[in-house]
C-alpha positions as a Python dict, from the first residue, in 0.01 Angstrom:
ca = {
    (1, 'M'): (0, 0, 0),
    (2, 'K'): (201, 216, -200),
    (3, 'R'): (468, 285, 84),
    (4, 'H'): (525, -64, 95),
    (5, 'N'): (577, -86, -308),
    (6, 'V'): (822, 193, -287),
    (7, 'L'): (1022, 5, 42),
    (8, 'S'): (1025, -307, -199),
    (9, 'L'): (1196, -85, -515),
    (10, 'I'): (1479, 47, -260),
    (11, 'V'): (1557, -292, -147),
    (12, 'A'): (1568, -425, -520),
    (13, 'V'): (1786, -162, -607),
    (14, 'A'): (1997, -204, -311),
    (15, 'C'): (2053, -544, -408),
    (16, 'V'): (2152, -454, -769),
    (17, 'V'): (2345, -162, -716),
    (18, 'P'): (2696, -200, -503),
    (19, 'T'): (2695, 81, -251),
    (20, 'D'): (3062, 20, -198),
    (21, 'S'): (3258, 106, -523),
    (22, 'S'): (3544, -105, -423),
    (23, 'T'): (3389, -410, -455),
    (24, 'A'): (3340, -379, -819),
    (25, 'F'): (3671, -329, -810),
    (26, 'G'): (3797, -585, -629),
    (27, 'Q'): (3594, -783, -897),
    (28, 'D'): (3738, -627, -1155),
    (29, 'V'): (4109, -757, -1008),
    (30, 'S'): (4002, -1061, -985),
    (31, 'Q'): (3878, -1126, -1316),
    (32, 'L'): (4184, -1008, -1461),
    (33, 'K'): (4393, -1213, -1208),
    (34, 'K'): (4162, -1512, -1350),
    (35, 'A'): (4222, -1403, -1689),
    (36, 'K'): (4596, -1380, -1685),
    (37, 'D'): (4534, -999, -1784),
    (38, 'V'): (4882, -883, -1681),
    (39, 'S'): (4843, -562, -1908),
    (40, 'G'): (4469, -467, -1693),
    (41, 'L'): (4662, -523, -1396),
    (42, 'V'): (4916, -316, -1488),
    (43, 'R'): (4656, -24, -1608),
    (44, 'L'): (4485, -45, -1229),
    (45, 'L'): (4816, 14, -1074),
    (46, 'R'): (4713, 409, -1174),
    (47, 'D'): (4383, 386, -1049),
    (48, 'R'): (4277, 633, -797),
    (49, 'D'): (4218, 405, -539),
    (50, 'G'): (4467, 276, -318),
    (51, 'K'): (4271, -18, -227),
    (52, 'V'): (4235, -109, -577),
    (53, 'R'): (4603, -79, -691),
    (54, 'S'): (4704, -262, -374),
    (55, 'S'): (4486, -552, -481),
    (56, 'A'): (4617, -486, -844),
    (57, 'A'): (4945, -476, -744),
    (58, 'V'): (4951, -856, -532),
    (59, 'A'): (4771, -1014, -815),
    (60, 'F'): (5017, -865, -1093),
    (61, 'S'): (5322, -1013, -935),
    (62, 'Q'): (5160, -1355, -922),
    (63, 'V'): (5060, -1361, -1253),
    (64, 'I'): (5334, -1188, -1378),
    (65, 'R'): (5515, -1523, -1320),
    (66, 'E'): (5430, -1710, -1628),
    (67, 'V'): (5502, -1472, -1835),
    (68, 'D'): (5845, -1531, -2005),
    (69, 'D'): (5827, -1313, -2324),
    (70, 'E'): (6105, -1050, -2313),
    (71, 'K'): (5949, -787, -2501),
    (72, 'K'): (5611, -811, -2342),
    (73, 'L'): (5772, -789, -1991),
    (74, 'S'): (5942, -500, -2125),
    (75, 'R'): (5639, -298, -2199),
    (76, 'F'): (5572, -321, -1779),
    (77, 'V'): (5923, -191, -1666),
    (78, 'L'): (5862, 171, -1652),
    (79, 'P'): (5477, 187, -1533),
    (80, 'L'): (5612, -93, -1221),
    (81, 'V'): (5926, 141, -1190),
    (82, 'D'): (5728, 418, -1101),
    (83, 'A'): (5464, 227, -874),
    (84, 'T'): (5751, 72, -705),
    (85, 'L'): (5911, 441, -594),
    (86, 'R'): (5627, 667, -581),
    (87, 'D'): (5310, 506, -456),
    (88, 'P'): (5230, 638, -105),
    (89, 'Y'): (5087, 275, -54),
    (90, 'S'): (5353, 22, 96),
    (91, 'T'): (5167, -284, -48),
    (92, 'V'): (5159, -145, -399),
    (93, 'R'): (5568, -32, -390),
    (94, 'E'): (5618, -381, -255),
    (95, 'Y'): (5463, -614, -479),
    (96, 'A'): (5503, -347, -791),
    (97, 'G'): (5849, -415, -696),
    (98, 'R'): (5850, -829, -699),
    (99, 'G'): (5678, -767, -1015),
    (100, 'L'): (5948, -513, -1158),
    (101, 'Q'): (6209, -810, -1033),
    (102, 'H'): (6069, -1034, -1229),
    (103, 'C'): (6078, -874, -1556),
    (104, 'L'): (6444, -754, -1484),
    (105, 'Q'): (6541, -1103, -1452),
    (106, 'N'): (6389, -1252, -1741),
    (107, 'I'): (6504, -964, -1985),
    (108, 'T'): (6842, -1041, -2158),
    (109, 'D'): (6790, -762, -2415),
    (110, 'P'): (7033, -485, -2302),
    (111, 'S'): (6843, -243, -2515),
    (112, 'L'): (6520, -311, -2323),
    (113, 'L'): (6695, -347, -2020),
    (114, 'A'): (6821, 33, -2055),
    (115, 'A'): (6487, 207, -2005),
    (116, 'A'): (6499, 72, -1639),
    (117, 'V'): (6853, 241, -1539),
    (118, 'P'): (6778, 624, -1579),
    (119, 'P'): (6496, 629, -1329),
    (120, 'L'): (6611, 368, -1089),
    (121, 'V'): (6920, 599, -1091),
    (122, 'D'): (6801, 892, -1000),
    (123, 'A'): (6618, 754, -723),
    (124, 'L'): (6924, 684, -597),
    (125, 'N'): (6984, 1026, -467),
    (126, 'A'): (6652, 1137, -468),
    (127, 'T'): (6652, 1251, -93),
    (128, 'E'): (6252, 1182, -36),
    (129, 'V'): (6311, 814, -145),
    (130, 'E'): (6311, 628, 138),
    (131, 'K'): (6572, 383, 293),
    (132, 'K'): (6414, 62, 178),
    (133, 'R'): (6327, 191, -162),
    (134, 'R'): (6696, 321, -230),
    (135, 'K'): (6790, 3, -147),
    (136, 'Y'): (6582, -183, -358),
    (137, 'C'): (6703, 31, -673),
    (138, 'A'): (7022, -18, -582),
    (139, 'V'): (6993, -397, -578),
    (140, 'Q'): (6817, -379, -908),
    (141, 'L'): (7075, -183, -1037),
    (142, 'S'): (7361, -428, -970),
    (143, 'R'): (7140, -677, -1171),
    (144, 'V'): (7081, -486, -1425),
    (145, 'I'): (7430, -271, -1531),
    (146, 'P'): (7633, -591, -1579),
    (147, 'Q'): (7400, -637, -1901),
    (148, 'I'): (7403, -289, -1987),
    (149, 'K'): (7708, -222, -2283),
    (150, 'H'): (7579, 164, -2384),
    (151, 'E'): (7872, 340, -2227),
    (152, 'S'): (7657, 673, -2282),
    (153, 'L'): (7383, 562, -2037),
    (154, 'L'): (7692, 435, -1823),
    (155, 'V'): (7831, 734, -1804),
    (156, 'Q'): (7553, 912, -1732),
    (157, 'S'): (7500, 677, -1412),
    (158, 'M'): (7820, 741, -1284),
    (159, 'P'): (7805, 1047, -1061),
    (160, 'A'): (7475, 935, -883),
    (161, 'L'): (7619, 542, -841),
    (162, 'L'): (7955, 691, -719),
    (163, 'S'): (7748, 903, -489),
    (164, 'A'): (7566, 608, -360),
    (165, 'T'): (7853, 397, -341),
    (166, 'L'): (8047, 674, -101),
    (167, 'D'): (7798, 865, 94),
    (168, 'D'): (7455, 709, 124),
    (169, 'P'): (7373, 634, 505),
    (170, 'N'): (7267, 290, 454),
    (171, 'E'): (7542, 18, 422),
    (172, 'D'): (7315, -204, 182),
    (173, 'V'): (7235, 68, -19),
    (174, 'R'): (7654, 153, -45),
    (175, 'E'): (7740, -218, -84),
    (176, 'Y'): (7509, -266, -403),
    (177, 'A'): (7551, 80, -575),
    (178, 'G'): (7914, -35, -574),
    (179, 'R'): (7853, -336, -716),
    (180, 'A'): (7635, -191, -991),
    (181, 'L'): (7953, 64, -1031),
    (182, 'K'): (8222, -179, -1041),
    (183, 'N'): (8041, -325, -1282),
    (184, 'A'): (8014, -6, -1495),
    (185, 'L'): (8380, 87, -1477),
    (186, 'P'): (8498, -145, -1747),
    (187, 'I'): (8268, -22, -1995),
    (188, 'V'): (8328, 342, -1948),
    (189, 'R'): (8618, 513, -2112),
    (190, 'D'): (8495, 883, -2072),
    (191, 'K'): (8857, 1085, -1984),
    (192, 'K'): (8673, 1294, -1743),
    (193, 'V'): (8415, 1078, -1545),
    (194, 'L'): (8699, 845, -1503),
    (195, 'H'): (8940, 1144, -1370),
    (196, 'V'): (8630, 1212, -1131),
    (197, 'G'): (8587, 906, -1023),
    (198, 'A'): (8921, 820, -940),
    (199, 'T'): (9014, 1155, -762),
    (200, 'T'): (8676, 1106, -571),
    (201, 'L'): (8779, 761, -441),
    (202, 'A'): (9126, 881, -360),
    (203, 'K'): (8999, 1129, -111),
    (204, 'T'): (8757, 858, 28),
    (205, 'L'): (9069, 686, 127),
    (206, 'Q'): (9072, 892, 422),
    (207, 'H'): (8733, 866, 534),
    (208, 'K'): (8692, 808, 899),
    (209, 'D'): (8465, 485, 833),
    (210, 'T'): (8654, 215, 733),
    (211, 'K'): (8372, 18, 489),
    (212, 'R'): (8362, 360, 284),
    (213, 'R'): (8773, 333, 266),
    (214, 'Q'): (8718, -46, 184),
    (215, 'Y'): (8458, 35, -105),
    (216, 'A'): (8713, 301, -235),
    (217, 'A'): (9048, 96, -197),
    (218, 'V'): (8848, -183, -401),
    (219, 'L'): (8691, 12, -689),
    (220, 'L'): (9035, 215, -725),
    (221, 'S'): (9205, -161, -780),
    (222, 'W'): (8967, -235, -1028),
    (223, 'L'): (8984, 157, -1204),
    (224, 'V'): (9347, 247, -1220),
    (225, 'P'): (9427, -31, -1467),
    (226, 'K'): (9201, 131, -1698),
    (227, 'L'): (9369, 507, -1653),
    (228, 'R'): (9596, 607, -1910),
    (229, 'E'): (9599, 983, -1825),
    (230, 'M'): (9921, 1069, -1628),
    (231, 'D'): (9746, 1367, -1461),
    (232, 'T'): (9512, 1188, -1334),
    (233, 'L'): (9760, 896, -1205),
    (234, 'R'): (10006, 1189, -1035),
    (235, 'A'): (9675, 1335, -882),
    (236, 'I'): (9577, 1024, -674),
    (237, 'S'): (9926, 875, -659),
    (238, 'D'): (9990, 1011, -313),
    (239, 'R'): (9658, 944, -146),
    (240, 'V'): (9672, 601, -276),
    (241, 'S'): (10037, 555, -144),
    (242, 'A'): (9980, 640, 165),
    (243, 'A'): (9663, 426, 223),
    (244, 'A'): (9847, 112, 111),
    (245, 'Q'): (10138, 200, 348),
    (246, 'R'): (9955, 340, 650),
    (247, 'D'): (9611, 249, 688),
    (248, 'R'): (9506, 60, 982),
    (249, 'N'): (9242, -206, 797),
    (250, 'D'): (9475, -513, 645),
    (251, 'E'): (9171, -470, 324),
    (252, 'V'): (9229, -128, 246),
    (253, 'R'): (9598, -147, 248),
    (254, 'E'): (9590, -467, 28),
    (255, 'Y'): (9322, -295, -219),
    (256, 'A'): (9507, 22, -265),
    (257, 'G'): (9867, -105, -267),
    (258, 'R'): (9706, -333, -600),
    (259, 'A'): (9621, 17, -714),
    (260, 'A'): (9942, 181, -613),
    (261, 'R'): (10176, -64, -768),
    (262, 'N'): (9955, 15, -1080),
    (263, 'I'): (10016, 357, -1067),
    (264, 'K'): (10394, 290, -1036),
    (265, 'Q'): (10425, 98, -1329),
    (266, 'E'): (10227, 310, -1547),
    (267, 'L'): (10440, 612, -1448),
    (268, 'Q'): (10755, 475, -1505),
    (269, 'N'): (10646, 354, -1816),
    (270, 'A'): (10556, 703, -1922),
    (271, 'V'): (10877, 817, -1786),
    (272, 'A'): (11049, 520, -1993),
    (273, 'K'): (10886, 636, -2323),
    (274, 'A'): (10954, 999, -2297),
    (275, 'V'): (11319, 917, -2223),
    (276, 'N'): (11294, 682, -2539),
    (277, 'D'): (11116, 936, -2754),
    (278, 'D'): (11417, 1228, -2702),
    (279, 'V'): (11673, 995, -2789),
    (280, 'Q'): (11491, 922, -3113),
}
């Protein structure tokens, strides 16, 4: 009789207490999703259990679509960047990335967007970041950078964007990083950064890869009209002119030609000004 009572008690307890902790977490995710508690779902992205994080990321990517308040969305940017780039579970990275994309697309205040730029830029050149994640960073930067007007932030981003545009082994990363760089150039006025950018692009005009020469020529056609330092223009003049005249690719010749004409005009103007100043 006593043995029967003990067995009955064990069965009763087993019915009340879950044997799998993930079941309880699964219910938490379901309840948070039903309540549309996006903050609660974001907190679960830091859970130790990868399955919990995966479920939370999927639920978050669905619930966040109904949120359009910029300040509320901005609070999720950094934890989502972290989950997108660093979580070891591919499901977490993918769906956190979808949620991050929604946030970035619906935040228009540059000061709120600016927080996302440094970690995305840093990840472009991180050797441990896989190709798919580098592409994701480059795509998001190509969307965010056009809205950023803080020169100091863009100056800090330029070396990594330039490196990714010219040196990343993946063509998609190079393309989207190039788009981001192209949109950063009109804002940047730092002479040293512009000099490094111009000379690096000019050297790339001699690269064996046609696509990379094309990126360099297009970007130079945008950058050269901003250059006012004669030393920089003289430093790149020969390489740009050579590409404009002799490159095998039509697009390289066209855009290098535009840059070359601007360089020639600026140098002629400088000479004319010097002569005029001597006369006076």
